[in-house]
C-alpha positions in Angstrom: 170.9 22.6 57.0 169.0 24.1 59.4 170.8 26.4 62.6 169.4 25.7 66.1 170.4 28.5 68.1 171.6 27.8 72.0 169.3 29.1 74.5 171.5 31.5 75.4 171.9 33.1 71.8 167.8 32.9 71.6 167.9 34.8 74.7 170.2 37.3 73.4 168.1 37.7 70.1 165.2 38.0 71.4 166.1 40.9 73.8 166.0 43.8 71.9 162.4 43.2 70.8 161.3 42.7 75.0 163.3 46.2 75.2 161.8 47.5 72.4 158.1 46.7 73.8 158.6 47.9 77.2 160.3 51.6 76.3 157.2 51.5 73.7 154.6 50.7 76.9 156.5 53.2 78.7 156.4 56.2 76.1 152.4 55.0 75.5 152.0 56.4 79.4 154.3 59.3 79.3 152.0 60.4 76.5 148.9 59.7 78.2 150.2 61.3 81.5 151.2 64.2 79.1 147.6 64.8 77.8 146.0 64.1 80.7 148.3 67.0 82.6 147.8 69.3 79.8 143.6 68.8 79.9 144.0 69.5 83.7 145.4 72.7 83.1 143.4 74.1 80.1 140.3 73.5 82.5 142.0 75.2 85.5 143.0 78.1 83.3 139.4 78.4 81.8 137.6 77.4 84.9 135.4 80.4 86.3 137.0 82.3 88.9 135.9 84.7 91.1 134.7 88.1 90.8 134.9 91.6 92.3 132.1 92.8 94.0 130.8 95.3 91.7 131.1 92.4 89.1 129.4 90.1 91.0 126.2 92.8 91.8 126.1 93.0 88.2 125.7 89.7 87.5 123.0 89.3 90.1 119.4 89.3 89.4 118.0 91.0 91.9 120.7 93.7 92.4 119.5 95.7 89.3 118.9 98.8 90.9 121.7 99.0 93.4 123.6 98.1 90.0 122.3 101.2 88.9 122.8 103.1 91.8 126.4 102.6 92.3 127.3 103.5 88.6 125.3 106.7 89.1 127.5 107.4 92.2 130.7 106.3 91.5 130.8 103.4 93.7 131.0 100.7 91.4 135.1 101.9 90.7 136.0 101.3 94.3 133.9 98.2 94.7 136.1 96.9 91.5 139.4 98.1 93.2 141.5 95.3 95.6 140.4 95.6 98.9 138.5 93.3 101.5 135.1 95.3 101.6 131.6 94.0 102.9 128.5 95.3 101.4 125.5 94.9 102.6 123.4 95.1 99.5 119.5 96.0 99.1 117.5 94.2 96.4 115.7 95.6 94.2 112.5 94.9 96.6 114.3 96.9 99.2 114.8 99.6 97.0 110.9 99.5 95.7 109.6 99.4 99.4 112.0 102.9 99.7 110.4 104.2 96.8 113.0 103.9 94.3 110.6 102.1 91.8 113.2 101.4 88.8 116.8 102.7 87.4 114.8 105.5 86.1 114.2 106.6 89.7 118.0 106.0 90.4 119.3 108.2 87.6 117.2 111.3 88.8 118.4 111.0 91.8 121.7 113.1 93.2 125.0 111.5 92.6 126.3 112.2 95.8 122.9 111.8 97.8 123.5 108.1 96.3 127.2 108.2 97.5 126.7 109.2 100.9 123.9 106.5 101.3 125.6 103.5 99.6 129.4 104.2 101.4 126.8 103.7 104.8 126.1 100.2 103.2 130.2 99.3 102.9 132.6 98.2 105.7 136.3 98.5 104.5 136.5 95.5 106.3 136.1 91.9 105.4 132.8 90.5 107.7 131.8 87.2 106.8 128.6 85.2 108.1 130.5 82.8 110.4 132.6 86.2 111.8 129.2 87.3 112.9 128.8 86.7 116.6 125.5 86.2 118.6 124.7 89.5 120.3 123.4 92.7 119.5 124.0 96.5 118.3 127.8 95.8 117.6 129.0 98.8 115.7 131.2 98.5 112.9 132.6 101.8 110.7 130.8 102.1 107.4 132.9 104.3 104.8 130.5 107.1 105.4 132.4 107.3 109.0 129.1 106.4 110.8 128.6 103.3 112.4 126.0 100.2 111.6 125.0 98.1 114.3 124.8 94.6 113.4 123.0 91.8 115.6 122.5 88.3 115.7 119.8 87.1 117.7 117.6 84.1 117.9 113.7 84.2 117.6 110.9 81.8 117.8 108.9 84.0 114.5 110.7 85.9 111.8 112.1 85.6 108.6 115.6 84.0 109.6 119.1 83.6 108.3 119.1 79.6 109.5 116.8 78.1 111.3 116.8 75.0 113.8 114.8 73.1 115.9 111.4 75.8 115.5 113.6 78.9 116.6 114.9 81.5 114.1 118.7 82.6 113.7 118.1 86.2 112.9 121.4 88.5 111.6 120.1 92.3 111.6 122.2 95.8 110.5 120.3 98.5 111.5 117.3 96.7 111.7 117.5 95.5 108.0 117.7 91.8 107.8 120.1 89.6 106.0 118.3 87.6 103.6 121.3 86.0 102.2 125.1 85.7 103.3 128.2 85.6 101.8 128.8 86.3 98.2 132.0 85.8 98.0 134.2 88.3 95.9 138.0 88.6 94.7 137.9 92.0 97.0 135.5 91.0 100.0 131.9 89.9 100.6 128.0 90.8 100.2 125.1 90.0 102.3 121.8 90.7 100.7 119.5 92.7 102.9 116.1 93.6 102.7 116.2 97.4 104.0 117.8 100.5 102.7 120.1 101.7 105.4 119.8 105.2 107.1 122.6 107.2 107.9 122.2 109.5 110.8 122.2 112.7 108.6 120.0 114.7 110.9 121.9 114.3 114.3 120.1 113.5 117.3 116.7 112.2 118.1 115.3 115.2 118.1 116.5 116.2 115.3 115.9 113.2 113.5 112.4 113.4 114.2 112.3 116.7 112.9 113.8 115.8 109.5 111.6 112.6 109.2 109.3 114.3 107.2 111.8 115.3 104.2 112.1 111.6 103.9 108.6 110.5 104.8 106.1 113.5 103.7 103.3 111.6 104.4 104.5 111.8 108.3 104.3 115.2 110.5 105.4 115.3 114.0 104.6 118.8 114.9 102.2 118.1 118.0 104.8 115.8 119.1 107.2 118.3 119.1 104.8 120.7 120.6 104.4 118.3 123.8 108.3 118.0 124.0 108.8 121.6 124.3 105.9 121.8 126.7 107.1 119.1 128.8 110.7 119.8 129.1 111.8 116.5 127.1 114.3 117.7 124.6 117.3 117.2 126.8 116.4 113.9 127.8 115.8 113.0 123.8 118.8 114.5 123.2 120.9 112.5 125.7 124.7 110.7 124.5 123.1 107.7 126.5 121.7 105.2 123.3 117.4 105.5 123.4 114.8 104.1 121.4 111.2 106.5 120.1 108.3 105.2 118.8 107.3 108.4 117.2 103.5 109.4 117.2 102.3 111.1 114.1 99.8 114.1 114.2 97.0 112.3 113.2 97.8 109.7 116.6 97.6 112.6 118.9 94.4 113.9 117.4 93.1 110.2 117.5 93.6 110.4 121.3 92.4 113.8 122.2 95.5 116.2 122.2 95.5 118.6 119.2 97.9 122.0 119.7 95.1 123.6 122.4 94.7 120.5 124.6 98.8 120.3 124.5 99.2 123.5 125.6 96.4 123.1 128.9 97.6 119.8 129.5 99.7 119.4 132.8 103.5 119.3 131.9 104.0 115.8 134.4 101.1 114.2 132.4 102.5 114.9 128.9 106.2 113.9 130.7 104.7 110.3 131.4 102.8 110.0 128.0 105.8 111.2 126.4 108.8 108.8 128.3 106.0 105.9 127.8 107.1 106.3 124.3 111.0 105.7 125.0 113.1 102.7 126.1 116.8 102.7 127.4 119.3 101.7 124.5 119.0 100.7 120.9 116.0 98.6 119.9 115.5 97.9 116.3 112.7 96.1 114.8 114.6 92.5 114.7 115.4 92.6 118.1 111.6 92.9 119.5 110.4 89.3 120.2 106.8 88.4 119.8 105.0 88.8 123.1 107.7 90.6 124.6 106.9 93.2 127.4 109.4 96.5 126.9 110.1 98.4 129.8 109.7 101.7 129.2 111.5 105.1 130.4 108.3 106.0 132.4 108.5 103.0 134.5 105.9 101.0 132.6 105.8 98.6 130.0 104.4 98.4 126.7 103.8 95.1 124.9 104.7 94.3 121.4 104.3 91.4 118.4 106.2 90.9 116.3 106.3 89.1 113.0 108.6 88.8 109.3 106.5 91.7 108.0 105.2 93.7 110.9 105.6 94.9 114.7 102.8 96.5 116.9 103.1 97.8 120.3 100.2 98.2 122.8 100.2 100.8 125.9 98.1 99.4 129.3 95.7 101.7 128.8 95.1 100.9 124.9 93.2 98.3 125.2 93.3 96.2 122.3 94.1 98.8 119.9 97.7 98.3 119.2 99.8 101.1 117.5 101.3 100.0 114.0 105.0 100.6 113.5 104.5 102.5 109.8 108.0 103.2 109.2 110.6 101.1 111.4 114.5 101.5 112.4 115.4 105.1 111.2 119.1 105.5 112.6 119.6 108.7 115.0 123.0 109.6 116.2 122.3 108.8 120.0 119.3 106.2 119.3 116.6 105.1 116.6 113.6 105.9 115.7 110.2 104.2 115.1 107.3 105.9 113.4 103.6 104.9 115.2 100.2 105.5 114.1 98.5 105.4 117.6 99.6 107.3 120.8 101.2 104.9 123.7 98.6 105.3 126.7 100.1 104.2 129.8 96.7 103.9 131.8 
């Protein structure tokens, strides 16, 4: 005889199967979630993180010479420590332009010299690209106990950090252009620059002009120094007020007819006028010079400047169309900046 179950009995009999199915589904979901979160955690643990500044430079293909310099000087250990550093990092091209052709040249240089120069490229505070405000010559103290001067200007020409509506926003430090900002590291930030920064190792402008030939052996300023002595201009060039000097080489003086004899015979007032025509008030690094600008000199006249990403020229009123090339720009002194030029600027 067949036994038929009541509806209630059937529901009760099927209940365990229903419950088991429900728990089975829940276990599947939980298992899937466990696998998912385990995979996410594994990805988080294995995802590459930020490195220190030293490691960032070591991994960069455009900083092979800087890497060698940091190692030779011991600065790599400093930039591997915890901190909030800012490194202005000269590219390989920047080192080559200064005369360090390769790693071998760095290894041949004195370690203490490299250290003093590299310390001038490092701030103990972190300054990102967004922290740099528009303005000129904002001083920032370096590990070399001497400030660098950071500028952010808008220009119609030149290599730019950013460009909008046909104008270029140029960020520079002591005249070296920042070509790439904000390399992020665990202990700070790296900004790539196109030139080595030279600390004001000689002193004021007068002493810097005297010392430049040790950096640039092809440059000589004996006639400029003779003219400064005869005109009595040394005091104004040693002033605490910041100045910019376009420094003509001996060859530039001779080309204009001023050899040592002519300087000794020239009227003091004439020499003072010519020398004052080579001086500007304030620090004027080359990225701050706009193309076609008129620069007012200490003498009271003006000189005309042309500027591009690769060259700067200045022309005096008495030079006609013969411009003077800035052959070695942006040499920092304690009281200003010096640009080497290849032609004497004539006020009339």
